[in-house]
Every structure is written in structure tokens, then in C-alpha cells.
N, C-alpha and C positions, 0 to 999 in steps of 0.2 A: 503494499499500500503504498502511495504516494503522498506525502504530508505536508502542508506547510504551515509553520509558526509564526507568528508574527508576537512581539514583545520577547523575542528568546534570549535578549540580553538582560531581560530584568530580574527582578528576585524570583519570580515563579517560574519564567521560562529558563533561566540559566541553569535550574533544579531539574525542570521538566524533559526539555529536550534529550539531554543526556541518556535519560533514560527510556525514551522513546528509541534512542538508537542503539543502545545496549537490547535492546527487542529485535532489533535488525529490520528498523522501517527507514524506509527510501523519506530521509528528512531535508527539507529546504527550508531556511529562516529567512523572513523580511527584517532588513536592518536599514540605518539612515548610516550608519559609520562600521566600515568594514572591519577597521583596527578592533572594535568592540568586541568582534564575534569570533576573534582568532581562537580562543580556546574551543568553542564549538566548532567552527571549522576543522580544527585537529582532530575532532573526534569524527569525523566524517560528515556535517553538515555540508548541505550544500547553501550558499551563504548569496543572497540577491537581494542588490539594494534598490532600495524603495522608500517610498514617505507615503503615510495615510493622508498627509497634508497635499499630497500630488496625486489625482486619480487615475491620472495618465501613466502611472509607474505601476497599476496595481493587475493589468491584463496579462502582462508578462511573466508576473509573480504566482499568477495563478494557472497558467497553461500545462494544463498533461497533469493536475492534481486532483488526486483522489478525494480529499478531505481538507479542511482549513480549520485550524484550532488557533482562535484569536485572542489572545493575549494580551494585546499590546492596549494600555491605558494611559492616561495623564494624569496623574494624584496630587504628588508631591508639591503643592504651590497653593498658595491663600489669595493670589492676587489676577493671575491668568485664567479667569473664568472662559473668554475667548477660546483659547487653548485647549483648555479641558474640554468645553463644547465640540470644536472641530474634531480633535483627536477622538475623544469617547464614542460621540454619537454621529456625526459628518462621516467620518473616517472608517466607522465601522459600518453604514451603511453603502457608501462606496465600494468597500472592500465584499461585500456581499454581492452587490450587484454584479461586479467583476468576477466572482464566483459564479455565480448562476449562468453568467454569459458563456462561461468556459466549461461547463458542464460537471462542475465541483459536485461530488453527490450529496456531501456533508458537510454543514457549517456549525461546528461550536464555538458558541460566545461565551468568554468567561468574564463573569458580572461579579457582581459582589451583594453582601448581606447588609451593606450600608444603603440598600434601596429600601428598606423596612424604616417604619418609625415606632411610636410606642404605642402603647394604649390597646392592643389586640386582645388585652386578656388570656394569650396562650402563646406558645413558643409560635414563633413568626411560621404562616405556612404560604406555599407559592402561590396561590390563588387571593391573599388576603389583599385589601388594598395598599397602593404604593402612591405617593404624591409626586409625578411630575412636576411640579412646582415647588419640589423640596429646598429650602435655603442654601445647601450646598450645591455648587455646581457638579462636583463627581455625583453624586446621587442621580442628581436629577436629569443629568447628561447620560449616566447608562440605563434609567428609567426608561429614557426617549428612545435608544438603541434598542432596547429588547421590545419596545410595543412596535418601533418598524419593523425589527426582522419578523416577529411573530405575525403581523399584517404581510410581511411579504411573503410568508409560508402559507397562509390563507387566501391570499390571490393567486399565487403561482405554484403553490405545491412543491418549492424549495425546502428542502429538509435541513431546518435549522432547529439548534437544541443549546438552551440556555443554561450555565451552570452557576450560581450565585454562592460565592465562597466566604466562609466563616474567615476570622483573621486567622492570617497563614503566616505560619512559624517552622523552625527545625533547619536541621542541613547548616547549621552557623548563619542560618538569615538574621539581621542585625534589625528586624522589625520589630523586636520585642522593646530591645534599648531604645530605639527611635521613638517609640510612643510615650516611654517614661515620663520625659519633661513637659509633654501636652497633658496628662491628665489633670494635673492641679491647673493646669490654663485653661482647660475645658470644662471645669468643674465637674469633674467626673466622680461620682459617688463611690465610696470603698467597697459598698457591697454590690454596686453594679457588677454583672458577671460579662464574660466575655465569652464567645462562643468560636473557639478555636478550630482548625485544621492542620495537621501537619503536611509537609509537601509530599511524603508518601502517599496521602490520601487524596491529595489532589491530581497526584497522576494516575492513582487509581480510579477515581472518579472519572477523569477526562479520557483515559483507554475506554471504560465501560460505554459513556456515550458514544464514543468515536464508533463502537461496535455492535451497540445491543439495536436492532431494530425496533420497530413501530414507537419510538419517540418523539416522531417528528413533531415539532413547534410546541414542545413541553419545556416547561421552566422544573429546575432542581435546585434545592439546597444541599449543600453539603459542607457539614462539622462532625466534631467529633464526638462521644457519648457522654461527654463531661463538662458543662461551661465552667469555668473559674471565676471566682470574684476577682475585681481589680486589686482589691488588697493582698490577696493571696500571690498574684501574679507581680507584684511589685515587692512583697516581701520575700519571694523567691531571686530576686535580684540585688536586695538589701537596700530598696527604695522607697519602703513603705510608708516611715516616718516624714519622707518627703513631699509624696506624690498626691496627698489629700488636704481638703479643709479641715481644720483640729472641729471647727464649728459646725460642721454640715449635720443636716437633719436627717428624718427618717429616708427610707429608701421609698419611690414612689412606685415604680412600676417594675415589679420583682421578674418580668418576663422581657422588659426591654433587653435586645440584644442576644435573644434565644432564638434559635431557627430550627425547624421540625424537618429531621431529615427522614421521615416515615417513607416520604414518594423514592426516593433514591432508593433507600433498602428495599422497599416492595418491587421495583420495576426493575432492579438491576442487578440484585441479590448485595449491594454494597455492604461491607461491614467495615467499620475502622479498624485500619494496620496499626494504627497508632489511637488508643479509645480515650487517652486522658494526657494532658501536659505533663503531670507527673510520671507517666508512663514515659514521655519521651525522655524528662529529666533522668530517671533510674537506668535507662538505654544510651544515656549518654548521646542522643542524637537532636540535640536542642539546635 
């Protein structure tokens, strides 16, 4: 199977692509900077220069490809909302249209659990209401991309699947360290829970969506079996005393940040290889 992966040099992609290559897939990667892809090229990935900002570069990238796994996203910025929307929404739609025109058989879009808000009174499910006018451009741009892809499937039959990720960690990913300074700044409650997913299980879920028939036009959550409180997470890296407001009140929504993964389990047989953060810590795969 010939697969094109976008976002291959990012945190998720740089850990996912080697696993694809190790399984014998024919993998191409779409990158803007060839130098950043040297390690993946050395493993056997075919490097294609292109840019989601430039739709004309996309048709050559998807030519002869069986499936696209679209990981690329613009996130780590608080100021460039235009860039976030152009990458996450417009770029995704342009890639999907180019893929459909090229005869790509399957398009897997990697989205985020950040599309969910609060107040569901249960772990967030794939059919719960999401707010396309969410205040954060990252969330709203992902929602807009999801909705347009699902519409594309309904209108044309193009095989699209969406995977909403919990908080990704593991494999020496710096995600956890990076969010610690943000917890107090964002006034996160120490009792709020973070639903996490290890890179091993991101790879497992993506592979299942790549191969499982009958999932066209569907959205899936992926996370582990044991959401962890932000206090526990901060304490595990020695930062609990600095991460939260000592005068915080009671936790308002115990379900905020929690995702229901029963759909993925029931339809694909997914079971977390790393069921909790503490398992990852004990196995030394953080």
C-alpha cells in the first residue's frame, strides 16, 4: 500500500512514520523543508516538497497514492489565526480535493479532542455538539475541516475517516513539559482530568482506520483507559506546587476533557496498548 503522510516531521508524524516504514508500507511524506525530513528519508520515506498553503503543489504529491494520512496542523501560536485557519481548514480541504481527483481510496484526517467543550454531563462522544465558532482558532478550524470533509463524503462518496486525538505523549515527546507553564496561565483546575493517548496507540488507531472497511464518513475518538488529573500529571514531573492557583474553587465540570472511546473499540477492536500514563512511566516509554 502506498501512503502519503503530511505533518511527518511534527511530534506525531515523526514517531508514526517510522512505525509505518517498519511494517513495510511504501511511504511518501509531504514537507516544506527537505532538511527536516532527512532522518525519515534515511529510513526509507520518499520526500515530496509541497505546501498546504499552495494547492498547486498537492496533485503531484497524491498521484498514485492509495491512502492519505493527514497529520499536518498549525497549533503552537496565539497570534496567527489566519495561518491556523489556512492550514487546518483550507489546506485540509485542498488536500482532500486533490486526493479525490487523483483516485486516492482512503483519506484519514487527524483531528483533536479540543473540538469538544464542556457541559455534556458525560464523556464527550463523537456525535456531541461542537461549536464551529469556538473562541480558539485551532479548535474552530479543525471543526470546520471535519465538517467539510464529512460533507464531501456525503456528496461524493469519498472515503473519509476522522480521528480525534486525546493529549498525545510518550516516546520522549516534549508535550508534557511544554504544557506545564500554561496550566496556571490558563487557570486550569488541579482536579481537571487530561485524557491522554500514547504515540503507540495513535499509531494503532491510525492503522486500524487505514485498513478497516465500512468506516466511511465516520468520526472516532482515541484516548487511553485512565484519564489523569492535572495535579497528578504536574506532580509526576515535580511541578504541582507551581502549576495551579492556590485559591482555586471547586471543580465545575468533572467530565470536561474526557472522551468516550467506545465507538473505536466496538467498530475496530481497538484496545490501548498503553492504558494509562502510569503504565507508560513504569515501562519507561514517556
